[in-house]
VEXLUM-740595 format. One line per field, with one value per residue (C-alpha): residue number from 1; residue in one letter; chain; x, y, z. Coordinates in steps of 0.001 Angstrom, whole numbers. Example, Ala and Ser with C-alpha at 12.3 -4.5 7.8 and 13.67 -1.06 7.14 Angstrom:
k [1;2]
r [a;s]
c [A;A]
px [12300;13670]
py [-4500;-1060]
pz [7800;7140]
This chain:
k [1;2;3;4;5;6;7;8;9;10;11;12;13;14;15;16;17;18;19;20;21;22;23;24;25;26;27;28;29;30;31;32;33;34;35;36;37;38;39;40;41;42;43;44;45;46;47;48;49;50;51;52;53;54;55;56;57;58;59;60;61;62;63;64;65;66;67;68;69;70;71;72;73;74;75;76;77;78;79;80;81;82;83;84;85;86;87;88;89;90;91;92;93;94;95;96;97;98;99;100;101;102;103;104;105;106;107;108;109;110;111;112;113;114;115;116;117;118;119;120;121;122;123;124;125;126;127;128;129;130;131;132;133;134;135;136;137;138;139;140;141;142;143;144;145;146;147;148;149;150;151;152;153;154;155;156;157;158;159;160;161;162;163;164;165;166;167;168;169;170;171;172;173;174;175;176;177;178;179;180;181;182;183;184;185;186;187;188;189;190;191;192;193;194;195;196;197;198;199;200;201;202;203;204;205;206;207;208;209;210;211;212;213;214;215;216;217;218;219;220;221;222;223;224;225;226;227;228;229;230;231;232;233;234;235;236;237;238;239;240;241;242;243;244;245;246;247;248;249;250;251;252;253;254;255;256;257;258;259;260;261;262;263;264;265;266;267;268;269;270;271;272;273;274;275;276;277;278;279;280;281;282;283;284;285;286;287;288;289;290;291;292;293;294;295;296;297;298;299;300;301;302;303;304;305;306;307;308;309;310;311;312;313;314;315;316;317;318;319;320;321;322;323;324;325;326]
r [m;f;t;g;q;g;s;q;v;a;r;m;g;e;q;l;l;g;n;d;l;v;p;g;y;p;e;a;v;t;i;f;a;r;a;e;k;v;r;p;g;i;t;e;l;c;v;i;g;s;k;e;e;l;g;k;t;v;n;t;q;p;a;v;v;l;y;q;a;a;l;y;d;i;f;k;n;r;e;v;s;k;p;t;l;a;s;g;h;s;l;g;l;l;t;a;l;y;a;a;e;s;f;d;l;e;t;l;i;t;l;a;t;k;r;a;e;h;m;q;a;t;a;v;k;h;k;q;k;v;g;m;g;v;v;v;g;l;s;k;e;i;f;t;r;m;v;n;e;i;r;e;p;l;d;d;p;d;e;l;v;m;s;n;d;n;s;p;i;q;f;v;l;s;g;l;s;i;r;v;h;h;a;l;e;k;a;r;g;l;g;a;r;m;a;e;a;l;d;i;s;i;p;s;h;s;p;l;m;k;g;a;q;e;g;f;q;d;d;l;r;s;i;k;f;e;k;p;r;i;p;v;y;g;n;t;e;a;k;l;l;t;t;p;n;e;i;e;v;e;l;v;q;t;l;v;e;p;v;q;w;t;a;f;l;v;e;a;l;v;g;q;q;i;d;s;f;v;e;m;g;p;s;k;k;l;g;g;m;v;k;q;t;y;t;e;l;q;r;s;q;r;h;v;p;d;s;i;r;i;t;s;f;h;d;r;r;s;l;s;t;l;y;n;r;t]
c [A;A;A;A;A;A;A;A;A;A;A;A;A;A;A;A;A;A;A;A;A;A;A;A;A;A;A;A;A;A;A;A;A;A;A;A;A;A;A;A;A;A;A;A;A;A;A;A;A;A;A;A;A;A;A;A;A;A;A;A;A;A;A;A;A;A;A;A;A;A;A;A;A;A;A;A;A;A;A;A;A;A;A;A;A;A;A;A;A;A;A;A;A;A;A;A;A;A;A;A;A;A;A;A;A;A;A;A;A;A;A;A;A;A;A;A;A;A;A;A;A;A;A;A;A;A;A;A;A;A;A;A;A;A;A;A;A;A;A;A;A;A;A;A;A;A;A;A;A;A;A;A;A;A;A;A;A;A;A;A;A;A;A;A;A;A;A;A;A;A;A;A;A;A;A;A;A;A;A;A;A;A;A;A;A;A;A;A;A;A;A;A;A;A;A;A;A;A;A;A;A;A;A;A;A;A;A;A;A;A;A;A;A;A;A;A;A;A;A;A;A;A;A;A;A;A;A;A;A;A;A;A;A;A;A;A;A;A;A;A;A;A;A;A;A;A;A;A;A;A;A;A;A;A;A;A;A;A;A;A;A;A;A;A;A;A;A;A;A;A;A;A;A;A;A;A;A;A;A;A;A;A;A;A;A;A;A;A;A;A;A;A;A;A;A;A;A;A;A;A;A;A;A;A;A;A;A;A;A;A;A;A;A;A;A;A;A;A;A;A;A;A;A;A;A;A]
px [-1775;1549;2711;6049;8782;7306;4823;7271;6429;8897;8636;6294;7787;6239;2788;3580;6269;4518;6050;6088;2314;1118;2398;3574;2114;3915;4180;5846;8295;9339;9579;11679;14009;14655;15202;17656;19983;20016;20100;21422;19937;16752;14523;15953;15575;11875;11161;13180;14815;14295;12253;15451;17296;14328;13894;17269;16623;19099;17071;13564;13264;14227;12287;9070;9086;9860;6905;4675;5840;4937;1541;863;1765;-541;-3305;-2725;-3083;-6334;-8171;-10678;-10592;-7466;-6225;-7491;-4518;-1757;489;2718;3372;7025;9021;5853;6066;8830;6473;3704;6071;6983;3269;2917;5798;8130;10921;11392;11715;15502;15511;12969;15160;18283;16670;15218;18605;20508;17892;18122;21925;22115;19471;21089;24571;23310;21452;24497;26582;24480;26136;22828;20263;17610;14164;10467;7168;3457;647;-3032;-6034;-4979;-6170;-3563;-3885;-3094;-348;1346;1222;2756;5634;6302;6434;9083;11085;11069;13772;16018;19312;18570;14821;15565;16007;12211;9828;6494;7505;4138;689;-1171;-4759;-6611;-5810;-2595;891;4487;7498;11151;14369;16612;15113;15243;13101;10701;10145;9552;6914;5243;5029;3530;1034;-193;-741;-2819;-5118;-3673;-5264;-1868;1638;4337;7891;8242;10678;12602;16171;16245;14656;12815;11422;13389;16292;18493;18408;20180;23229;21077;19362;22668;23844;20533;20392;23682;22244;19098;21065;21876;18240;16065;12521;9545;6346;3903;1228;-1260;-1471;886;675;3792;4255;5633;2773;301;623;743;4184;3946;7528;10843;12220;9280;9804;13501;12897;10146;12206;15015;12859;10764;13819;13905;10333;7160;4785;1540;-642;-3780;-3522;-3339;-6397;-8354;-7498;-8551;-11811;-12863;-11013;-11223;-14278;-12517;-14740;-12626;-9142;-6759;-3881;-857;1912;3009;497;-2458;-1327;-3139;-6813;-7272;-5866;-8402;-11271;-10097;-9820;-13161;-14921;-13455;-14393;-17954;-18066;-16916;-19539;-17077;-18373;-17181;-18579;-21626;-19599;-16118;-14612;-11134;-9490;-6158;-4029;-1276;-1241;-2387;-5827;-6600;-5327;-7707;-10620;-9324;-10357;-13958;-14361;-15864]
py [2494;1708;3417;5156;5419;5670;2826;161;-1904;-3938;-7718;-7082;-9945;-12464;-11413;-12878;-15474;-17036;-18637;-21972;-21811;-20228;-21098;-18363;-17378;-19292;-16135;-14282;-17106;-17058;-13255;-12996;-15779;-13926;-10628;-12270;-12952;-9241;-7838;-10498;-10179;-8425;-11319;-11301;-7508;-7767;-10650;-9911;-6535;-3874;-741;1300;-872;-1033;2741;3515;4825;2399;-464;996;1560;-1904;-3559;-1641;-2286;-5976;-6294;-4515;-6729;-9815;-8310;-7536;-11015;-12551;-10144;-10730;-14497;-14286;-11187;-11598;-8013;-6380;-2885;-32;2154;2373;4803;4870;7532;8575;5337;3385;4563;1993;-787;555;258;-3269;-4150;-2738;-4997;-2160;-4155;-7336;-7904;-7941;-4506;-3239;-4218;-2866;500;896;80;2507;5233;4861;4844;8060;9781;8816;9780;13171;13819;13240;15675;18617;20493;20938;18294;17684;16118;16257;17123;16693;19230;18269;20547;23698;24699;24758;28542;29061;26412;27863;31402;30203;28429;31419;33768;31575;31176;34849;36136;33072;33375;29932;29304;25645;25197;24719;23468;21742;18235;16439;17729;14703;15952;19281;19400;17358;18554;17564;19809;19009;20831;21766;20452;23886;25313;22363;22674;26427;25749;23067;25415;28112;25641;24748;28425;28660;25895;22779;19587;17907;19263;16725;15874;12634;9924;10334;11636;12808;15855;13919;15669;18865;20617;19442;16008;17210;15096;11974;12925;13042;9692;7934;9239;7495;4221;4500;4731;1023;-45;-1211;-72;-1654;197;-213;-2853;-961;2862;4280;7870;9728;11932;15221;16146;13280;12381;8964;7433;5809;5438;4256;7786;9255;6687;7495;11257;10885;8711;11274;14386;13066;13111;16912;17888;17614;14664;15917;13206;15362;15987;12233;11614;14351;12764;9341;10541;13184;12408;8611;8273;5591;4411;1578;2117;-594;358;-1882;-1473;-2570;-160;2052;5456;6436;5679;8769;10960;9510;10205;13766;14512;12879;14858;18154;17396;16653;19865;21867;20092;18397;15429;12399;8860;8641;6559;5084;1957;1859;-1486;-1834;-4947;-4646;-7813;-11433;-10507;-8087;-10573;-13236;-11336;-12332;-15916;-14848;-13246;-14854]
pz [-8553;-6907;-3722;-3233;-619;2852;2359;3598;6678;8739;8125;5196;3190;5573;4323;898;1586;4576;7650;9518;9965;6714;3217;895;-2445;-5235;-7341;-4478;-3804;-7458;-7642;-4481;-5648;-8907;-7080;-4693;-7626;-8483;-4956;-2533;939;-131;961;4482;4580;3695;6094;9239;8601;11256;10671;10798;8268;5903;6246;4647;1141;-437;1054;955;-2764;-4097;-1251;-1975;-5723;-5128;-2764;-5287;-8141;-6112;-5231;-8870;-10069;-7455;-8505;-12213;-11874;-9929;-11146;-13993;-15308;-16705;-15769;-17955;-17096;-14503;-12678;-9655;-7060;-7342;-6895;-7727;-11327;-11835;-10748;-12981;-15938;-14856;-14723;-18231;-19352;-20305;-18627;-16593;-12851;-12897;-14536;-12006;-9048;-10750;-11541;-8046;-6511;-8741;-8229;-4462;-4423;-6451;-4328;-1031;-2241;-3409;-146;2073;10;1169;4011;5840;6785;4149;4288;3491;5159;4432;4811;4788;5010;3173;-283;-3035;-3254;425;436;-2665;-1287;1979;201;-2051;947;2573;-641;-1647;738;339;-1535;-2985;-3447;-4175;-422;-219;-2913;-3249;-4284;-4390;-5332;-3978;-3821;-3646;98;447;-463;263;814;57;812;3680;6917;8533;5712;5747;9507;9149;6498;8605;11570;9383;7885;11368;12033;8858;10085;8424;9704;9618;9094;9888;8900;6952;7966;4725;4687;1079;-624;-3339;-6401;-5862;-7591;-4707;-6371;-9528;-8778;-8560;-11807;-13673;-12326;-12941;-16484;-17228;-15886;-18000;-21241;-21001;-20484;-23353;-22647;-24384;-25275;-22340;-22985;-20841;-20677;-18032;-16820;-15730;-12666;-13918;-16260;-15783;-19452;-21089;-21561;-24975;-26207;-24734;-25025;-23097;-20350;-20014;-19955;-17350;-15008;-15128;-14741;-11878;-9611;-9655;-10556;-8437;-8595;-10135;-8628;-8468;-12208;-12811;-10628;-12411;-15761;-14459;-12875;-15396;-18602;-18472;-16163;-14103;-11244;-9803;-8373;-7181;-4901;-4413;-1873;1595;3199;2288;1040;-2148;-1519;642;-2123;-4556;-2140;-1480;-5196;-6034;-3293;-4510;-8123;-7055;-5057;-8074;-10212;-12552;-14542;-12589;-12113;-9832;-7385;-7104;-5587;-4072;-3329;-1566;-1847;735;2861;3072;4397;1558;-1018;323;-1246;-4686;-3998;-3454;-6883;-9927]
């Protein structure tokens, strides 16, 4: 599982490339050198870039997928078992497709850069401030009813949508910031454990990204996608992406449609009986969603594995465990 935008960490590149005291991973050095030819300056951004600079969408997206690609190549060269299936949360879907060899590293960096540029350009065209927020601790029924009540009197209901269904108790909102903040305040009143604005200046996975969708679709027409060598699940319907056409359609649609991450986890836990999950990204983001979904499935007496294991590879320390495996 590959994380999405928001998982970036300032100076994260140093974890893989090393410094004067600690050598870097050879795979990471090679990956970053190749990426530098596609996006000059990306290595410096990942190693010494400020939190503010790295947090700009046009920088975040290519930086995150580059870091993930390096993580995956390190993992691939040291892990005995091979992945049964793969997916990525939002932006991370690009890295999942890279891991499945649907395209090469250069294409990965190019697509992430183009995607980010279109999304940022579309966001700044809106007359009002846009953004996202996360709600944890409400059931889907209560959350959905709350959102619908806010949307109902609006002239344009696209001003507020659920953009991520992350787990049975975790959801993300996208839209105009004023609508998102209203929803977050209301969620707190309904007893949400957490209801906070995200440090993301774009309304991802909402109809407000239609302009980005159109531009990105033009870019994708020039890309030659290969059939994934390991099963990859998409975001919009949590279905397998088996053909180049399905990949292209999914990458376009996910810009304006919600991420159905819970549906993917249910398919993995119930449909495929997966009991070991590996998360890759600059920071831990997805493991909690797996635990929340697994717990709810157990509570509802669905047939799931007796136990699950979640491993996160996100820094040098976590990667060191690979050397202790046989």
